[in-house]
C-alpha positions as a Markdown table, in Angstrom:
| # | Residue | x | y | z |
|---|---|---|---|---|
| 1 | Met | -9.3 | 10.9 | -134.3 |
| 2 | Asn | -8.7 | 14.2 | -132.7 |
| 3 | Thr | -7.0 | 13.1 | -129.4 |
| 4 | Asn | -7.6 | 16.5 | -127.8 |
| 5 | Arg | -11.3 | 16.3 | -128.5 |
| 6 | Leu | -11.3 | 12.7 | -126.9 |
| 7 | Phe | -9.7 | 14.0 | -123.9 |
| 8 | Val | -12.1 | 16.8 | -123.4 |
| 9 | Leu | -15.0 | 14.4 | -123.9 |
| 10 | Thr | -13.5 | 11.9 | -121.3 |
| 11 | Leu | -13.0 | 14.7 | -118.8 |
| 12 | Ala | -16.6 | 15.9 | -119.2 |
| 13 | Leu | -17.9 | 12.3 | -118.5 |
| 14 | Leu | -15.7 | 12.0 | -115.5 |
| 15 | Met | -16.9 | 15.2 | -114.2 |
| 16 | Ser | -20.5 | 14.2 | -114.8 |
| 17 | Val | -19.9 | 10.9 | -112.8 |
| 18 | Val | -18.4 | 12.8 | -110.0 |
| 19 | Ser | -21.2 | 15.3 | -110.0 |
| 20 | Phe | -23.7 | 12.6 | -109.9 |
| 21 | Ala | -22.0 | 10.7 | -107.1 |
| 22 | Gln | -21.9 | 13.8 | -105.0 |
| 23 | Lys | -25.4 | 14.8 | -105.5 |
| 24 | Gly | -26.8 | 13.4 | -102.3 |
| 25 | Ser | -30.5 | 13.6 | -101.9 |
| 26 | Val | -32.3 | 13.6 | -98.5 |
| 27 | Thr | -35.6 | 12.7 | -100.2 |
| 28 | Lys | -33.9 | 9.8 | -102.0 |
| 29 | Ala | -32.3 | 8.6 | -98.8 |
| 30 | Asp | -35.6 | 8.6 | -97.1 |
| 31 | Ser | -37.3 | 6.8 | -100.0 |
| 32 | Tyr | -34.6 | 4.2 | -99.9 |
| 33 | Leu | -35.1 | 3.6 | -96.1 |
| 34 | Ala | -38.9 | 3.2 | -96.7 |
| 35 | Lys | -38.0 | 0.4 | -99.1 |
| 36 | Ser | -35.5 | -1.1 | -96.7 |
| 37 | Glu | -32.7 | -0.5 | -99.1 |
| 38 | Phe | -30.3 | 0.5 | -96.2 |
| 39 | Ala | -27.1 | 0.6 | -98.2 |
| 40 | Asn | -28.4 | 2.9 | -100.7 |
| 41 | Ala | -30.1 | 5.0 | -98.1 |
| 42 | Lys | -26.8 | 5.3 | -96.1 |
| 43 | Ala | -24.8 | 6.2 | -99.2 |
| 44 | Glu | -27.3 | 8.9 | -100.2 |
| 45 | Ile | -27.5 | 10.5 | -96.6 |
| 46 | Asp | -23.7 | 10.4 | -96.2 |
| 47 | Val | -23.3 | 12.5 | -99.3 |
| 48 | Ala | -26.3 | 14.7 | -98.5 |
| 49 | Ile | -25.0 | 15.7 | -95.0 |
| 50 | Thr | -21.8 | 17.0 | -96.5 |
| 51 | Ile | -23.7 | 19.7 | -98.5 |
| 52 | Glu | -23.8 | 22.9 | -96.4 |
| 53 | Lys | -27.4 | 23.7 | -97.1 |
| 54 | Asn | -28.5 | 20.2 | -96.2 |
| 55 | Ala | -26.6 | 20.2 | -93.0 |
| 56 | Leu | -28.4 | 23.4 | -91.9 |
| 57 | Lys | -31.8 | 21.7 | -92.0 |
| 58 | Ser | -33.1 | 19.5 | -89.2 |
| 59 | Lys | -34.8 | 17.3 | -91.8 |
| 60 | Thr | -31.5 | 16.1 | -93.0 |
| 61 | Trp | -30.5 | 15.1 | -89.5 |
| 62 | Phe | -33.8 | 13.6 | -88.9 |
| 63 | Val | -33.6 | 11.3 | -91.9 |
| 64 | Arg | -29.9 | 10.5 | -91.1 |
| 65 | Gly | -31.0 | 9.5 | -87.5 |
| 66 | Lys | -33.7 | 7.2 | -88.8 |
| 67 | Ile | -31.3 | 5.5 | -91.3 |
| 68 | Tyr | -28.6 | 4.9 | -88.8 |
| 69 | Gln | -31.2 | 3.9 | -86.2 |
| 70 | Ala | -32.4 | 1.1 | -88.5 |
| 71 | Ile | -28.8 | 0.0 | -89.2 |
| 72 | Ala | -28.0 | 0.0 | -85.4 |
| 73 | Thr | -30.9 | -1.8 | -84.2 |
| 74 | Ser | -31.2 | -4.3 | -87.0 |
| 75 | Thr | -31.0 | -8.1 | -86.1 |
| 76 | Asp | -29.9 | -8.7 | -89.7 |
| 77 | Glu | -26.1 | -8.9 | -89.6 |
| 78 | Ala | -25.8 | -7.8 | -93.2 |
| 79 | Val | -27.5 | -4.5 | -92.3 |
| 80 | Ser | -25.9 | -4.0 | -88.9 |
| 81 | Ser | -22.5 | -4.5 | -90.3 |
| 82 | Leu | -23.0 | -1.7 | -92.7 |
| 83 | Asp | -21.4 | 0.8 | -90.2 |
| 84 | Ala | -19.8 | 0.0 | -86.9 |
| 85 | Glu | -20.6 | 3.4 | -85.8 |
| 86 | Ala | -24.2 | 3.5 | -86.8 |
| 87 | Leu | -25.5 | 3.8 | -83.1 |
| 88 | Asn | -23.3 | 6.8 | -82.4 |
| 89 | Lys | -24.2 | 8.4 | -85.7 |
| 90 | Ser | -27.9 | 8.0 | -85.1 |
| 91 | Val | -27.7 | 9.5 | -81.6 |
| 92 | Glu | -25.6 | 12.2 | -82.8 |
| 93 | Ala | -28.2 | 13.0 | -85.5 |
| 94 | Tyr | -31.1 | 13.1 | -83.1 |
| 95 | Asn | -29.2 | 15.2 | -80.6 |
| 96 | Lys | -28.5 | 17.6 | -83.3 |
| 97 | Ile | -32.1 | 18.0 | -83.9 |
| 98 | Leu | -32.8 | 18.7 | -80.3 |
| 99 | Glu | -30.3 | 21.5 | -80.5 |
| 100 | Met | -31.6 | 22.9 | -83.7 |
| 101 | Asp | -35.4 | 22.7 | -83.2 |
| 102 | Lys | -37.8 | 24.1 | -80.6 |
| 103 | Glu | -39.0 | 21.6 | -78.0 |
| 104 | Asn | -42.6 | 21.5 | -79.3 |
| 105 | Ser | -41.7 | 21.1 | -82.9 |
| 106 | Pro | -42.6 | 17.7 | -84.6 |
| 107 | Asn | -39.0 | 16.7 | -85.4 |
| 108 | His | -37.9 | 17.5 | -81.8 |
| 109 | Leu | -40.6 | 15.5 | -80.2 |
| 110 | Ile | -40.1 | 12.5 | -82.5 |
| 111 | Ala | -36.3 | 12.6 | -82.1 |
| 112 | Asn | -36.9 | 12.3 | -78.3 |
| 113 | Thr | -39.2 | 9.4 | -78.9 |
| 114 | Asn | -36.8 | 7.7 | -81.2 |
| 115 | Leu | -33.9 | 8.1 | -78.7 |
| 116 | Asp | -36.1 | 6.4 | -76.1 |
| 117 | Ala | -36.9 | 3.6 | -78.6 |
| 118 | Ile | -33.2 | 3.0 | -79.3 |
| 119 | Trp | -32.5 | 3.0 | -75.5 |
| 120 | Gly | -35.4 | 0.6 | -74.9 |
| 121 | Asn | -34.3 | -1.7 | -77.6 |
| 122 | Phe | -30.9 | -2.3 | -76.1 |
| 123 | Ile | -32.3 | -2.4 | -72.5 |
| 124 | Asn | -34.8 | -5.1 | -73.6 |
| 125 | Ala | -32.0 | -7.0 | -75.5 |
| 126 | Gly | -29.8 | -6.8 | -72.4 |
| 127 | Gly | -32.4 | -8.0 | -70.1 |
| 128 | Thr | -33.1 | -11.0 | -72.4 |
| 129 | Val | -29.5 | -12.3 | -72.5 |
| 130 | Tyr | -29.0 | -11.5 | -68.8 |
| 131 | Gly | -31.8 | -13.9 | -68.2 |
| 132 | Glu | -30.0 | -16.4 | -70.1 |
| 133 | Glu | -26.9 | -15.7 | -68.0 |
| 134 | Asn | -25.0 | -14.3 | -71.0 |
| 135 | Phe | -23.6 | -11.6 | -68.7 |
| 136 | Glu | -21.0 | -10.2 | -71.2 |
| 137 | Gly | -23.7 | -10.0 | -73.9 |
| 138 | Ala | -26.0 | -8.2 | -71.5 |
| 139 | Leu | -23.2 | -5.8 | -70.6 |
| 140 | Ala | -22.6 | -5.1 | -74.5 |
| 141 | Asn | -26.4 | -4.1 | -74.8 |
| 142 | Phe | -26.4 | -2.0 | -71.8 |
| 143 | Glu | -23.3 | -0.2 | -72.9 |
| 144 | Lys | -25.1 | 0.6 | -76.1 |
| 145 | Ala | -28.1 | 1.9 | -74.2 |
| 146 | Leu | -25.6 | 4.2 | -72.3 |
| 147 | Ile | -24.6 | 5.7 | -75.6 |
| 148 | Val | -28.2 | 7.1 | -75.7 |
| 149 | Lys | -28.5 | 7.9 | -72.0 |
| 150 | Ser | -25.1 | 8.2 | -70.6 |
| 151 | Glu | -26.3 | 9.3 | -67.1 |
| 152 | Asp | -29.2 | 7.1 | -66.7 |
| 153 | Ser | -29.4 | 5.5 | -63.3 |
| 154 | Val | -31.1 | 2.4 | -64.3 |
| 155 | Thr | -28.7 | 1.7 | -67.2 |
| 156 | Leu | -25.7 | 2.3 | -65.1 |
| 157 | Leu | -26.8 | -0.1 | -62.6 |
| 158 | Tyr | -27.7 | -2.8 | -65.1 |
| 159 | Ala | -24.2 | -2.3 | -66.8 |
| 160 | Gly | -22.3 | -2.5 | -63.4 |
| 161 | Val | -24.4 | -5.5 | -62.3 |
| 162 | Ser | -23.7 | -7.3 | -65.6 |
| 163 | Ala | -20.1 | -6.5 | -65.4 |
| 164 | Gln | -19.9 | -7.7 | -61.9 |
| 165 | Gln | -21.6 | -11.1 | -62.9 |
| 166 | Ala | -19.3 | -11.4 | -65.7 |
| 167 | Gly | -16.3 | -11.0 | -63.4 |
| 168 | Leu | -15.1 | -7.9 | -65.2 |
| 169 | Thr | -13.8 | -5.8 | -62.3 |
| 170 | Asp | -12.6 | -2.7 | -64.2 |
| 171 | Lys | -15.9 | -2.3 | -65.9 |
| 172 | Thr | -17.8 | -2.9 | -62.7 |
| 173 | Leu | -15.8 | -0.2 | -61.0 |
| 174 | Lys | -16.3 | 2.1 | -64.0 |
| 175 | Tyr | -20.1 | 2.0 | -63.9 |
| 176 | Tyr | -20.5 | 1.9 | -60.1 |
| 177 | Tyr | -18.1 | 4.9 | -59.9 |
| 178 | Lys | -20.3 | 6.8 | -62.2 |
| 179 | Met | -23.2 | 6.1 | -60.1 |
| 180 | Leu | -21.4 | 7.3 | -57.0 |
| 181 | Asp | -20.3 | 10.5 | -58.8 |
| 182 | Ala | -23.9 | 11.1 | -59.7 |
| 183 | Asp | -25.1 | 10.6 | -56.2 |
| 184 | Ile | -27.3 | 7.6 | -57.2 |
| 185 | Ala | -25.3 | 4.7 | -55.6 |
| 186 | Asn | -27.1 | 2.7 | -53.0 |
| 187 | Gln | -25.6 | 0.8 | -50.1 |
| 188 | Asp | -25.0 | -2.3 | -52.2 |
| 189 | Val | -23.2 | -0.5 | -55.0 |
| 190 | Ile | -20.8 | 1.3 | -52.5 |
| 191 | Ser | -20.2 | -2.0 | -50.5 |
| 192 | Thr | -19.3 | -3.5 | -53.9 |
| 193 | Leu | -16.9 | -0.8 | -54.6 |
| 194 | Ile | -15.3 | -1.1 | -51.3 |
| 195 | Tyr | -14.9 | -4.8 | -51.7 |
| 196 | Leu | -13.4 | -4.6 | -55.1 |
| 197 | Glu | -10.9 | -1.9 | -54.2 |
| 198 | Arg | -9.9 | -3.8 | -51.0 |
| 199 | Ser | -10.0 | -7.4 | -52.4 |
| 200 | Glu | -9.4 | -7.2 | -56.0 |
| 201 | Lys | -7.3 | -4.0 | -56.4 |
| 202 | Lys | -5.5 | -4.3 | -53.1 |
| 203 | Asn | -6.0 | -0.5 | -52.7 |
| 204 | Asp | -6.8 | 0.0 | -49.0 |
| 205 | Glu | -6.4 | 3.8 | -49.3 |
| 206 | Lys | -9.2 | 4.0 | -51.9 |
| 207 | Ala | -11.3 | 1.5 | -49.9 |
| 208 | Leu | -11.0 | 3.8 | -46.8 |
| 209 | Glu | -12.0 | 6.8 | -48.8 |
| 210 | Leu | -15.1 | 5.0 | -49.9 |
| 211 | Val | -16.0 | 3.8 | -46.6 |
| 212 | Arg | -15.7 | 7.2 | -45.1 |
| 213 | Lys | -17.9 | 8.5 | -48.0 |
| 214 | Ala | -20.4 | 5.7 | -47.2 |
| 215 | Lys | -20.4 | 6.7 | -43.5 |
| 216 | Glu | -21.5 | 10.3 | -44.5 |
| 217 | Leu | -24.2 | 8.9 | -46.8 |
| 218 | Tyr | -25.5 | 6.3 | -44.4 |
| 219 | Pro | -24.6 | 7.6 | -40.8 |
| 220 | Thr | -26.9 | 5.0 | -39.2 |
| 221 | Glu | -25.3 | 2.0 | -40.9 |
| 222 | Thr | -22.9 | 0.3 | -38.5 |
| 223 | Lys | -21.2 | -2.0 | -41.1 |
| 224 | Phe | -19.3 | 1.0 | -42.7 |
| 225 | Gly | -17.9 | 2.0 | -39.4 |
| 226 | Gln | -16.8 | -1.6 | -38.8 |
| 227 | Glu | -15.2 | -1.6 | -42.2 |
| 228 | Glu | -13.3 | 1.5 | -41.5 |
| 229 | Ile | -11.9 | 0.0 | -38.4 |
| 230 | Ser | -11.0 | -3.1 | -40.1 |
| 231 | Leu | -9.1 | -1.2 | -42.7 |
| 232 | Leu | -7.4 | 1.1 | -40.2 |
| 233 | Leu | -6.2 | -2.0 | -38.4 |
| 234 | Thr | -5.0 | -3.6 | -41.7 |
| 235 | Met | -3.2 | -0.4 | -42.5 |
| 236 | Asp | -1.6 | -0.2 | -39.0 |
| 237 | Lys | -3.6 | 2.9 | -38.2 |
| 238 | Val | -5.0 | 1.7 | -34.9 |
| 239 | Asp | -4.1 | 4.8 | -33.0 |
| 240 | Glu | -6.0 | 6.9 | -35.6 |
| 241 | Ala | -8.9 | 4.6 | -35.3 |
| 242 | Lys | -9.0 | 4.8 | -31.5 |
| 243 | Thr | -8.4 | 8.6 | -31.4 |
| 244 | Lys | -11.2 | 9.2 | -33.9 |
| 245 | Leu | -13.8 | 7.0 | -32.1 |
| 246 | Glu | -13.0 | 8.3 | -28.6 |
| 247 | Ala | -13.2 | 11.9 | -29.8 |
| 248 | Ala | -16.6 | 11.2 | -31.5 |
| 249 | Ile | -17.8 | 9.4 | -28.4 |
| 250 | Ala | -16.9 | 12.5 | -26.2 |
| 251 | Lys | -19.0 | 14.7 | -28.5 |
| 252 | Asp | -21.9 | 12.2 | -28.8 |
| 253 | Pro | -21.9 | 9.7 | -25.9 |
| 254 | Ser | -25.5 | 8.6 | -26.7 |
| 255 | Asn | -24.5 | 7.3 | -30.2 |
| 256 | Val | -24.7 | 3.6 | -29.9 |
| 257 | Asn | -22.8 | 2.9 | -33.2 |
| 258 | Leu | -19.8 | 4.7 | -31.9 |
| 259 | His | -19.6 | 2.6 | -28.8 |
| 260 | Leu | -20.1 | -0.5 | -30.9 |
| 261 | Asn | -17.3 | 0.6 | -33.3 |
| 262 | Leu | -14.9 | 1.1 | -30.5 |
| 263 | Gly | -15.8 | -2.3 | -29.1 |
| 264 | Val | -15.3 | -3.9 | -32.5 |
| 265 | Leu | -11.9 | -2.2 | -32.7 |
| 266 | Tyr | -10.6 | -3.6 | -29.4 |
| 267 | Asp | -12.3 | -7.0 | -30.3 |
| 268 | Asn | -10.2 | -7.2 | -33.4 |
| 269 | Leu | -7.0 | -6.1 | -31.6 |
| 270 | Ala | -7.6 | -8.8 | -29.0 |
| 271 | Ser | -8.1 | -11.5 | -31.7 |
| 272 | Ala | -5.0 | -10.5 | -33.5 |
| 273 | Lys | -2.9 | -10.5 | -30.2 |
| 274 | Leu | -4.3 | -13.9 | -29.2 |
| 275 | Glu | -3.1 | -15.3 | -32.5 |
| 276 | Glu | 0.4 | -14.0 | -31.8 |
| 277 | Gly | 0.2 | -15.8 | -28.5 |
| 278 | Lys | 0.0 | -12.5 | -26.4 |
| 279 | Lys | -2.7 | -13.7 | -24.1 |
| 280 | Glu | -2.5 | -11.1 | -21.3 |
| 281 | Glu | -2.6 | -8.3 | -23.9 |
| 282 | Ala | -5.5 | -10.0 | -25.6 |
| 283 | Arg | -7.4 | -10.3 | -22.4 |
| 284 | Ala | -7.0 | -6.6 | -21.7 |
| 285 | Asp | -8.3 | -5.7 | -25.1 |
| 286 | Tyr | -11.2 | -8.1 | -24.8 |
| 287 | Asn | -12.2 | -6.4 | -21.6 |
| 288 | Lys | -11.9 | -2.9 | -23.2 |
| 289 | Ala | -14.2 | -4.2 | -26.0 |
| 290 | Lys | -16.7 | -5.6 | -23.4 |
| 291 | Glu | -16.6 | -2.1 | -21.7 |
| 292 | Ser | -17.6 | -0.4 | -24.9 |
| 293 | Tyr | -20.3 | -3.0 | -25.8 |
| 294 | Leu | -21.8 | -2.6 | -22.2 |
| 295 | Lys | -21.9 | 1.2 | -22.8 |
| 296 | Ala | -23.6 | 0.5 | -26.1 |
| 297 | Ile | -26.3 | -1.7 | -24.2 |
| 298 | Glu | -26.7 | 1.3 | -21.6 |
| 299 | Val | -27.6 | 3.5 | -24.7 |
| 300 | Asp | -29.8 | 0.9 | -26.4 |
| 301 | Thr | -30.8 | -2.2 | -24.4 |
| 302 | Asp | -32.4 | -3.8 | -27.4 |
| 303 | Ser | -29.2 | -3.6 | -29.6 |
| 304 | Tyr | -28.8 | -7.1 | -31.0 |
| 305 | Ile | -25.2 | -6.5 | -32.0 |
| 306 | Ala | -24.2 | -5.1 | -28.6 |
| 307 | Asn | -25.9 | -7.9 | -26.8 |
| 308 | Phe | -24.5 | -10.5 | -29.1 |
| 309 | Asn | -21.0 | -9.1 | -29.1 |
| 310 | Thr | -20.9 | -8.9 | -25.3 |
| 311 | Gly | -21.9 | -12.6 | -25.0 |
| 312 | Val | -19.1 | -13.6 | -27.4 |
| 313 | Ile | -16.5 | -11.5 | -25.5 |
| 314 | Tyr | -17.4 | -13.5 | -22.4 |
| 315 | Val | -17.1 | -16.7 | -24.4 |
| 316 | Asn | -13.6 | -15.6 | -25.6 |
| 317 | Leu | -12.5 | -14.6 | -22.1 |
| 318 | Ala | -13.6 | -18.0 | -20.7 |
| 319 | Lys | -12.2 | -20.0 | -23.6 |
| 320 | Glu | -8.6 | -18.9 | -22.5 |
| 321 | Tyr | -9.2 | -21.0 | -19.2 |
| 322 | Tyr | -11.0 | -23.9 | -21.0 |
| 323 | Asp | -8.1 | -24.1 | -23.5 |
| 324 | Glu | -5.6 | -24.1 | -20.6 |
| 325 | Val | -7.4 | -26.9 | -18.9 |
| 326 | Arg | -7.6 | -28.9 | -22.1 |
| 327 | Asp | -3.8 | -28.6 | -22.6 |
| 328 | Met | -2.9 | -29.6 | -19.0 |
| 329 | Ser | -1.1 | -32.8 | -18.1 |
| 330 | Leu | -3.0 | -35.1 | -15.7 |
| 331 | Lys | -0.8 | -34.0 | -12.8 |
| 332 | Asp | -1.4 | -30.3 | -13.5 |
| 333 | Tyr | -5.1 | -31.1 | -14.0 |
| 334 | Asp | -5.4 | -32.7 | -10.7 |
| 335 | Lys | -3.7 | -29.6 | -9.0 |
| 336 | Tyr | -5.2 | -26.7 | -11.0 |
| 337 | Gly | -7.9 | -28.1 | -13.3 |
| 338 | Ser | -11.0 | -27.6 | -11.1 |
| 339 | Ala | -10.0 | -24.0 | -10.1 |
| 340 | Arg | -9.5 | -23.1 | -13.8 |
| 341 | Leu | -12.8 | -24.8 | -14.9 |
| 342 | Glu | -14.7 | -23.0 | -12.1 |
| 343 | Lys | -13.1 | -19.7 | -13.2 |
| 344 | Ala | -14.1 | -20.3 | -16.8 |
| 345 | Asp | -17.7 | -21.3 | -16.0 |
| 346 | Lys | -18.2 | -18.2 | -13.8 |
| 347 | Ile | -17.1 | -16.1 | -16.8 |
| 348 | Leu | -19.3 | -17.8 | -19.2 |
| 349 | Lys | -22.3 | -17.6 | -16.9 |
| 350 | Glu | -21.7 | -13.8 | -16.6 |
| 351 | Gly | -22.1 | -13.6 | -20.5 |
| 352 | Leu | -25.1 | -15.9 | -20.6 |
| 353 | Pro | -27.8 | -13.1 | -20.0 |
| 354 | Tyr | -26.5 | -11.1 | -22.9 |
| 355 | Met | -26.6 | -13.9 | -25.5 |
| 356 | Glu | -30.1 | -14.9 | -24.1 |
| 357 | Lys | -31.2 | -11.3 | -24.6 |
| 358 | Ala | -29.7 | -11.2 | -28.1 |
| 359 | Thr | -31.8 | -14.3 | -29.1 |
| 360 | Glu | -34.9 | -12.6 | -27.6 |
| 361 | Ile | -34.2 | -9.6 | -29.8 |
| 362 | Gln | -33.7 | -11.8 | -32.9 |
| 363 | Pro | -35.3 | -15.2 | -32.2 |
| 364 | Asp | -34.9 | -16.4 | -35.7 |
| 365 | Asp | -31.1 | -15.6 | -36.0 |
| 366 | Val | -29.3 | -19.1 | -36.2 |
| 367 | Ser | -25.8 | -17.7 | -35.5 |
| 368 | Gly | -27.0 | -16.3 | -32.2 |
| 369 | Leu | -29.0 | -19.6 | -31.3 |
| 370 | Lys | -26.0 | -21.7 | -32.0 |
| 371 | Ala | -23.7 | -19.6 | -29.9 |
| 372 | Leu | -26.3 | -19.8 | -27.0 |
| 373 | Gln | -26.6 | -23.6 | -27.4 |
| 374 | Gln | -22.8 | -24.0 | -27.2 |
| 375 | Met | -22.8 | -22.0 | -24.0 |
| 376 | Tyr | -25.5 | -24.0 | -22.5 |
| 377 | Thr | -23.6 | -27.2 | -23.4 |
| 378 | Gln | -20.4 | -25.9 | -22.0 |
| 379 | Leu | -22.1 | -25.2 | -18.7 |
| 380 | Lys | -23.9 | -28.5 | -18.8 |
| 381 | Met | -27.3 | -27.0 | -19.0 |
| 382 | Met | -28.3 | -29.8 | -21.4 |
| 383 | Asp | -32.1 | -29.4 | -21.3 |
| 384 | Lys | -31.8 | -25.7 | -22.5 |
| 385 | Ala | -29.1 | -26.8 | -25.1 |
| 386 | Glu | -31.5 | -29.3 | -26.5 |
| 387 | Ala | -34.4 | -27.0 | -26.7 |
| 388 | Ile | -32.2 | -24.4 | -28.6 |
| 389 | Leu | -30.9 | -27.1 | -30.9 |
| 390 | Asp | -34.4 | -28.1 | -31.8 |
| 391 | Arg | -35.2 | -24.4 | -32.6 |
| 392 | Val | -32.0 | -24.3 | -34.8 |
| 393 | Asp | -33.0 | -27.5 | -36.6 |
| 394 | Ala | -36.6 | -26.2 | -37.3 |
| 395 | Leu | -35.2 | -22.9 | -38.6 |
| 396 | Glu | -32.7 | -24.5 | -40.9 |
| 397 | Ala | -35.3 | -27.1 | -42.1 |
| 398 | Gly | -37.5 | -24.3 | -43.1 |
| 399 | Gln | -34.9 | -22.4 | -45.3 |
């Protein structure tokens, strides 16, 4: 046998096989897809897209998008496992059509529709497993939806909430920060960011940055001002906190929130000093807090926080003397007890109208009612104390 002739024949056959393998037909790929022969459809379109003349046609990308869409969204593991990057490839193909074709062209319109369908598929799947409390599974679906619409506010929120429920701090931060950067973060999202940076990441500087951003976005929300003060105190930046607030009050003396924030600052300082056993310094700061709260009441007589906090300040000021009496020996009590109790009762009575006012402003607030009930009890105003206790019991029974 002529070995040279055999070699040539073998080479020709090999070339024929290679040529056939690289043929790649968009029409065949579409036909395989119609018959749900996904592996064949994938193989055919993968070759077709490498041929330059095919790659220049939107039809090629359209068929590729459909094939990989079918693979990515299939619930049959044998199909979905054909390509781990199927979702990315489908989205890439449809986006390629949006670049190539005019907005009113059929392929452009259908590509948009199909992208919406892919997004909706994973949003619905995520919602279903979220309802089953499979939060990591929900997150996985919402992250797939984000591949389709990376800046969608609803999807970012769903992903962030799912990550938060799953206890995945880094991913929660990732998606909530994306919302913040896109100016679509609400108060709850920003509050969660602050909490996570402060409590989980122990990053007070970042938390402070977020708090100040929140104050810009929500200037009438007092909780962020209070959070800023708390952070500044934690970071030993008390002087900065006081200076900022006093300067702001000088510019805007009718701003009730500024007075409240300064009051909270002195309130917190007093509590810290009391824990250190510095009673006189604590008393001085409580009185400064009281002055700020009273100024807030001058600006807004119906401020629940100002009235409630003022009442609590009087409780704290009176408590010093009640505690002193409680710790007295019998000999000292006989000598000083009555005078100290009289002084404590006088202080507590001065605070009573503010706590009563607070409960008028928010009559269903249990914390305010309980504080008022304790004040009445301490002052031996038992009929009023019992009436308040009945209101508290009724409210708590109705919860």
